[in-house]
C-alpha positions as CSV (number, residue, x, y, z in Angstrom):
1,X,-51.5,57.6,69.2
2,X,-49.9,55.8,72.1
3,X,-46.5,55.9,70.4
4,X,-46.6,59.7,70.1
5,X,-47.9,60.2,73.6
6,X,-45.1,58.0,75.1
7,X,-42.5,59.8,73.1
8,X,-43.8,63.3,74.1
9,X,-43.5,62.2,77.8
10,X,-40.2,60.4,77.6
11,X,-38.1,62.7,75.4
12,X,-38.3,65.8,77.7
13,X,-37.5,63.6,80.7
14,X,-34.5,62.2,79.0
15,X,-33.2,65.7,78.1
16,X,-33.8,67.0,81.6
17,X,-31.9,64.0,83.1
18,X,-29.1,64.4,80.5
19,X,-28.4,68.0,81.4
20,X,-29.6,68.5,85.0
21,X,-29.4,65.3,87.0
22,X,-26.3,64.9,89.3
23,X,-23.8,62.4,88.0
24,X,-24.7,59.7,90.6
25,X,-28.4,60.1,89.8
26,X,-27.9,60.0,86.0
27,X,-25.8,56.8,86.4
28,X,-28.5,55.3,88.6
29,X,-31.2,56.1,86.1
30,X,-29.2,54.6,83.2
31,X,-28.5,51.5,85.3
32,X,-32.2,51.2,85.9
33,X,-32.8,51.2,82.1
34,X,-30.0,48.6,81.8
35,X,-31.6,46.3,84.3
36,X,-34.9,46.5,82.5
37,X,-33.2,45.9,79.1
38,X,-31.2,43.0,80.7
39,X,-34.5,41.4,81.9
40,X,-36.0,41.6,78.5
41,X,-32.9,40.2,76.8
42,X,-32.8,37.3,79.3
43,X,-36.5,36.7,78.6
44,X,-35.8,36.6,74.8
45,X,-33.0,34.1,75.5
46,X,-35.4,31.9,77.6
47,X,-38.0,32.0,74.8
48,X,-35.5,30.5,72.5
49,X,-34.9,27.6,74.9
50,X,-31.7,28.8,76.6
51,X,-31.2,29.0,80.4
52,X,-29.1,32.1,81.0
53,X,-27.5,32.7,84.4
54,X,-29.8,35.5,85.5
55,X,-28.2,36.5,88.9
56,X,-24.6,36.4,87.6
57,X,-25.7,38.4,84.6
58,X,-27.3,41.2,86.7
59,X,-24.2,41.3,89.0
60,X,-21.9,41.7,86.0
61,X,-24.0,44.5,84.6
62,X,-24.0,46.2,88.0
63,X,-20.2,45.8,88.2
64,X,-19.8,47.4,84.8
65,X,-21.8,50.4,85.9
66,X,-19.8,50.8,89.1
67,X,-16.7,51.0,86.9
68,X,-18.4,53.3,84.5
69,X,-19.4,55.7,87.4
70,X,-15.8,55.7,88.6
71,X,-14.5,56.5,85.2
72,X,-17.1,59.2,84.8
73,X,-16.0,60.8,88.1
74,X,-12.4,60.7,87.1
75,X,-13.1,62.0,83.6
76,X,-14.9,65.2,84.9
77,X,-12.7,68.1,83.8
78,X,-11.7,70.5,86.5
79,X,-12.5,74.2,86.1
80,X,-10.9,75.3,82.8
81,X,-10.1,72.0,81.2
82,X,-10.9,71.5,77.6
83,X,-12.6,68.6,75.9
84,X,-9.4,66.9,74.9
85,X,-8.4,66.4,78.5
86,X,-11.6,64.6,79.2
87,X,-11.1,62.4,76.2
88,X,-7.6,61.4,77.2
89,X,-8.8,60.5,80.7
90,X,-11.5,58.3,79.2
91,X,-9.0,56.5,77.0
92,X,-6.5,55.8,79.8
93,X,-9.1,54.7,82.4
94,X,-11.0,52.6,79.9
95,X,-7.8,50.8,79.0
96,X,-7.2,49.6,82.5
97,X,-10.6,49.3,84.1
98,X,-13.3,47.8,82.0
99,X,-11.3,45.0,80.4
100,X,-11.0,43.4,83.9
101,X,-14.7,42.7,83.9
102,X,-14.6,41.3,80.4
103,X,-11.7,39.1,81.2
104,X,-13.2,37.5,84.3
105,X,-16.9,37.4,83.3
106,X,-16.6,34.5,80.8
107,X,-14.4,32.5,83.2
108,X,-17.0,32.9,86.0
109,X,-19.9,31.9,83.7
110,X,-18.0,28.9,82.5
111,X,-17.3,27.8,86.0
112,X,-21.0,28.2,86.9
113,X,-22.0,26.2,83.8
114,X,-20.2,23.1,85.2
115,X,-23.4,22.4,87.1
116,X,-25.6,22.4,84.1
117,X,-27.6,19.3,83.1
118,X,-27.2,18.2,80.4
119,X,-23.6,19.4,79.9
120,X,-24.3,20.1,76.2
121,X,-26.2,23.2,77.4
122,X,-23.3,24.5,79.5
123,X,-21.4,26.4,76.8
124,X,-24.5,27.9,75.0
125,X,-26.0,29.2,78.3
126,X,-22.7,30.7,79.4
127,X,-22.2,32.4,76.0
128,X,-25.8,33.8,75.9
129,X,-25.3,35.1,79.5
130,X,-21.9,36.7,78.6
131,X,-23.3,38.5,75.5
132,X,-25.5,40.6,77.8
133,X,-22.4,42.4,79.1
134,X,-21.1,43.9,75.9
135,X,-24.6,44.3,74.4
136,X,-26.2,46.2,77.3
137,X,-23.8,46.7,80.2
138,X,-20.8,48.1,78.2
139,X,-22.9,50.2,75.7
140,X,-25.2,51.9,78.2
141,X,-22.2,52.3,80.6
142,X,-20.8,54.7,78.0
143,X,-23.7,57.2,78.8
144,X,-22.4,58.4,82.2
145,X,-18.8,58.4,80.9
146,X,-19.5,60.5,77.9
147,X,-21.8,62.8,79.8
148,X,-19.1,63.5,82.4
149,X,-16.6,65.1,79.9
150,X,-16.6,68.7,78.8
151,X,-20.1,69.5,77.3
152,X,-20.7,65.7,77.1
153,X,-24.4,66.3,77.6
154,X,-24.5,68.3,74.4
155,X,-22.6,65.7,72.5
156,X,-25.0,63.0,73.7
157,X,-28.0,65.1,72.8
158,X,-26.6,65.4,69.3
159,X,-26.0,61.7,69.1
160,X,-29.5,60.8,70.3
161,X,-31.1,63.3,67.9
162,X,-29.3,61.7,65.0
163,X,-30.6,58.3,66.1
164,X,-34.1,59.5,66.7
165,X,-34.4,61.5,63.5
166,X,-33.1,58.7,61.4
167,X,-35.6,56.3,63.0
168,X,-38.5,58.7,62.4
169,X,-37.5,59.2,58.7
170,X,-37.2,55.4,58.2
171,X,-40.5,54.8,59.8
172,X,-42.6,57.3,57.9
173,X,-40.9,57.1,54.5
174,X,-40.9,53.3,54.8
175,X,-44.6,53.3,55.5
176,X,-45.4,55.8,52.7
177,X,-43.3,54.5,49.8
178,X,-41.4,51.4,51.0
179,X,-41.6,48.6,48.5
180,X,-38.2,46.9,48.4
181,X,-37.6,44.8,51.5
182,X,-34.3,45.4,53.3
183,X,-34.1,42.1,55.3
184,X,-37.4,40.2,55.0
185,X,-36.1,37.2,57.0
186,X,-35.2,39.4,60.0
187,X,-37.6,42.3,59.8
188,X,-40.3,42.2,57.0
189,X,-41.4,45.8,57.8
190,X,-38.1,47.5,56.9
191,X,-37.5,48.7,53.4
192,X,-34.6,50.0,51.4
193,X,-36.5,53.3,50.8
194,X,-36.8,53.8,54.6
195,X,-33.2,52.9,55.1
196,X,-32.0,55.5,52.5
197,X,-34.4,58.1,54.0
198,X,-32.9,57.4,57.4
199,X,-29.4,58.0,56.2
200,X,-30.3,61.2,54.4
201,X,-32.3,62.5,57.3
202,X,-29.4,61.9,59.7
203,X,-27.0,63.8,57.4
204,X,-29.4,66.7,57.1
205,X,-30.1,66.9,60.8
206,X,-26.4,66.5,61.6
207,X,-25.5,69.4,59.3
208,X,-28.1,71.6,60.9
209,X,-27.1,70.7,64.4
210,X,-23.4,71.3,63.8
211,X,-23.9,74.4,61.7
212,X,-25.9,76.0,64.4
213,X,-24.1,74.6,67.4
214,X,-23.3,77.9,69.0
215,X,-26.9,79.3,68.9
216,X,-28.2,75.9,70.1
217,X,-25.7,76.0,73.0
218,X,-26.8,79.5,73.8
219,X,-30.5,78.5,73.8
220,X,-29.7,75.6,76.1
221,X,-27.9,78.1,78.4
222,X,-30.9,80.5,78.4
223,X,-33.2,77.6,79.5
224,X,-30.7,76.8,82.3
225,X,-29.9,73.3,80.8
226,X,-26.4,74.0,79.7
227,X,-24.4,75.6,82.5
228,X,-21.4,76.8,80.5
229,X,-21.3,78.3,77.0
230,X,-19.1,80.7,75.1
231,X,-20.5,84.2,75.4
232,X,-21.0,85.9,72.1
233,X,-22.1,89.5,71.6
234,X,-24.5,88.8,68.8
235,X,-25.3,85.8,66.7
236,X,-26.2,88.1,63.8
237,X,-22.4,88.5,63.3
238,X,-21.6,84.9,64.1
239,X,-19.0,83.5,61.7
240,X,-20.0,80.1,60.4
241,X,-16.4,78.9,60.2
242,X,-15.7,79.5,63.9
243,X,-15.1,76.1,65.4
244,X,-17.7,74.5,63.2
245,X,-17.1,70.9,62.0
246,X,-16.6,70.6,58.2
247,X,-19.5,69.2,56.2
248,X,-17.6,66.1,55.2
249,X,-16.9,65.2,58.8
250,X,-20.5,65.8,59.9
251,X,-21.6,63.6,57.0
252,X,-19.2,60.8,58.0
253,X,-20.2,61.0,61.6
254,X,-24.0,61.1,60.8
255,X,-23.7,58.2,58.4
256,X,-21.6,56.1,60.7
257,X,-24.0,56.7,63.7
258,X,-27.1,56.1,61.5
259,X,-25.8,52.8,60.0
260,X,-24.8,51.6,63.4
261,X,-28.2,52.5,64.7
262,X,-30.0,50.7,61.9
263,X,-27.8,47.6,62.5
264,X,-28.7,47.7,66.1
265,X,-32.4,47.7,65.2
266,X,-31.9,44.8,62.9
267,X,-30.0,42.8,65.5
268,X,-32.8,43.2,68.1
269,X,-35.4,42.3,65.4
270,X,-33.4,39.1,64.7
271,X,-33.4,38.2,68.4
272,X,-37.1,38.7,68.7
273,X,-37.9,36.9,65.5
274,X,-35.8,33.9,66.7
275,X,-37.7,33.9,69.9
276,X,-41.1,34.2,68.2
277,X,-42.0,37.5,70.0
278,X,-43.2,40.8,68.5
279,X,-41.9,43.1,71.2
280,X,-39.2,42.7,73.9
281,X,-41.7,43.8,76.5
282,X,-44.8,45.9,77.2
283,X,-43.5,48.6,79.5
284,X,-43.8,51.4,77.0
285,X,-47.3,51.8,75.4
286,X,-47.0,51.9,71.6
287,X,-43.2,51.2,71.7
288,X,-43.0,47.7,73.2
289,X,-40.2,47.2,75.7
290,X,-37.2,49.1,76.8
291,X,-34.9,47.1,74.5
292,X,-37.2,48.0,71.6
293,X,-36.5,51.7,72.3
294,X,-32.7,51.6,72.9
295,X,-31.7,48.9,70.4
296,X,-30.4,51.5,67.9
297,X,-28.7,53.5,70.6
298,X,-26.8,50.4,71.9
299,X,-24.9,50.2,68.6
300,X,-24.6,54.0,68.1
301,X,-23.0,54.8,71.4
302,X,-19.7,52.9,70.7
303,X,-19.5,54.7,67.3
304,X,-20.0,58.0,69.1
305,X,-17.2,57.2,71.5
306,X,-14.8,56.5,68.7
307,X,-15.6,59.8,67.0
308,X,-15.4,61.7,70.2
309,X,-11.9,60.3,71.1
310,X,-10.8,60.8,67.4
311,X,-11.2,64.5,67.7
312,X,-14.9,65.4,67.2
313,X,-14.9,66.6,70.8
314,X,-13.1,69.9,69.8
315,X,-16.3,71.0,68.0
316,X,-18.2,70.8,71.3
317,X,-15.8,73.1,73.1
318,X,-18.4,75.9,73.2
319,X,-17.6,77.1,76.7
């Protein structure tokens, strides 16, 4: 019951923030989530006997969000820009900005590790600390960037729905008929039946979302969530082939996002199992910690970025 109540409260808040929060506020909210997730990650590392560099890790995550916010601001398309322009801006700015953090971060951590006693722990502690940057800082930093581009909120909503629906299908089908263990050493509760149901559910939901993207966009406009949407006289005469992604592309996108999401779930399960903890935290009743709720999204976001830049953005040009 707690699981359902928490979801009912959080999901509308996420959607409202996704569509209505100013860019700076949205980035600040995501950064807050990143800090909580970083705290839980560092706690898991400590439970395994490591001594991560907490303060340096938080500073690096904060710096990655400063860069993400700057990229997001520069990626916002002016007036009549199309989605492709936002995509090109992301690609160029990402190429020159974020790598600077990833280049200097390991060097800073290695220098800090020189004071470790015994020195045999210097490299593991520096490595564990650095992993926080790509695992949490980089991935969550994609949220304000993708949101800033043309109809980026709609794209992120679709991405999150694919992750959420796949997770729901895996959970309930796995509980009902799951018999063959997927990865008993990492997560005994996951089954192949649930995994297959998750993939199928993501493809079906993906097809529905893309097939009805124009009516969905219009409904979001009518509820004042989506500010710009193509005006159509009547959806009764709407042509299904008008700017609608082909089924094969939707299937590839949904499967790629779903597989990435399930891998993210397994990775976090492995981290917790190695530390001997059931949940990453207790902040969310019925769900565990923040990291427990975003583990799938952390792996799905980079996949979503790849598809957006590869051309999927054109199917979100509904304004």
